[in-house]
C-alpha positions in Angstrom: -16.6 -18.0 -40.9 -13.8 -18.6 -38.4 -10.6 -16.8 -37.2 -7.6 -17.7 -39.4 -5.0 -15.9 -37.3 -4.4 -12.9 -35.1 -1.4 -10.5 -35.1 0.4 -8.9 -32.2 2.9 -6.1 -32.6 6.4 -6.0 -31.1 9.1 -3.5 -30.6 12.0 -5.9 -30.3 11.9 -9.0 -32.4 14.4 -11.0 -30.4 12.6 -10.3 -27.1 9.2 -11.0 -28.6 10.2 -14.3 -30.2 11.9 -15.4 -26.9 8.8 -14.5 -24.9 6.3 -16.2 -27.2 8.5 -19.3 -27.8 8.5 -19.8 -24.0 4.8 -18.9 -23.3 3.2 -20.5 -26.3 5.6 -23.4 -26.2 4.3 -24.2 -22.7 0.9 -24.9 -24.1 1.9 -26.8 -27.2 2.3 -24.1 -29.9 5.2 -24.4 -32.4 6.9 -21.5 -34.2 7.7 -21.5 -37.9 10.8 -19.7 -39.3 11.1 -16.0 -38.6 11.0 -14.4 -42.1 10.7 -10.8 -43.1 10.1 -9.6 -39.6 7.2 -12.1 -39.1 7.0 -15.0 -36.7 4.0 -17.3 -36.8 2.9 -19.8 -34.2 0.4 -22.6 -34.5 -1.2 -25.5 -32.7 -3.1 -28.0 -34.9 -6.2 -26.4 -36.2 -6.2 -23.6 -33.7 -6.0 -20.2 -35.3 -2.4 -19.0 -35.7 -0.7 -16.1 -34.0 1.6 -13.8 -36.0 4.2 -11.4 -34.5 5.4 -8.4 -36.4 6.4 -4.7 -36.2 3.4 -2.4 -36.7 3.0 -1.5 -40.4 2.6 2.2 -39.7 6.1 2.4 -38.1 4.7 3.5 -34.7 5.6 1.7 -31.5 3.7 -1.4 -30.7 1.5 -1.1 -27.6 -1.3 -3.1 -26.0 -4.9 -2.1 -26.8 -6.9 -0.9 -23.8 -9.5 -3.7 -23.3 -8.0 -6.0 -25.9 -6.8 -9.4 -24.8 -6.1 -12.8 -26.4 -7.1 -16.0 -24.6 -5.0 -19.1 -25.3 -6.6 -22.4 -24.3 -4.3 -24.8 -22.5 -4.8 -28.5 -21.9 -4.2 -28.5 -18.1 -3.7 -26.5 -15.0 0.0 -27.4 -15.2 0.3 -25.8 -18.6 -1.4 -22.6 -17.4 1.1 -22.4 -14.6 4.0 -23.2 -16.9 3.0 -20.5 -19.4 2.5 -17.9 -16.6 6.0 -18.7 -15.2 7.5 -18.6 -18.7 6.0 -15.2 -19.3 7.4 -13.7 -16.1 10.8 -15.3 -16.8 10.9 -13.8 -20.3 10.1 -10.1 -19.6 6.3 -10.4 -19.1 4.4 -8.7 -16.3 1.8 -10.2 -14.0 -1.9 -9.2 -14.6 -3.4 -12.0 -12.5 -1.7 -15.1 -11.1 -2.9 -18.6 -12.0 -6.2 -19.5 -10.2 -9.9 -20.0 -10.5 -12.1 -17.1 -11.6 -14.0 -16.2 -9.5 -11.3 -16.9 -6.8 -13.8 -18.8 -4.6 -14.6 -21.3 -7.3 -13.1 -24.9 -7.1 -13.9 -25.8 -10.7 -14.6 -24.1 -14.0 -12.4 -21.4 -15.5 -8.8 -21.6 -14.3 -6.6 -18.9 -15.9 -3.5 -16.6 -15.6 -3.1 -13.2 -17.1 0.2 -11.5 -18.3 1.4 -8.7 -20.5 4.3 -8.9 -23.0 6.9 -6.2 -23.3 4.8 -4.3 -25.8 1.8 -4.3 -23.4 -0.3 -6.9 -25.2 -2.5 -8.7 -22.6 -2.8 -12.5 -22.7 -4.8 -15.0 -20.8 -3.9 -18.7 -20.7 -6.7 -20.8 -19.4 -8.3 -24.2 -19.0 -11.7 -25.4 -18.0 -11.6 -28.0 -15.2 
């Protein structure tokens, strides 16, 4: 069994689509048409990401301890996605760099939150 897609809630469709177009576009994801309040993004065989308003009618908000990690192809893509997030209403949760910070190879990532509070990591292993 594998993950087919994940869903993230939004409060403002226009803002959310602009944010994810920029951030996921920086790492090679493409968006399909926005239909019925849904926007889906994909990258080859990678599980898709869907955006929508929460079904229960309540405000979208990030889950405490929940985070999605998006694998990039390069350090440059990680940096571009991070900058795209900040330029499109996202907030910093950890600037691009190695984890742990003293490492010089291995996990290189950046952490952000979207306007609804969803936490994302964009990373690459180098």
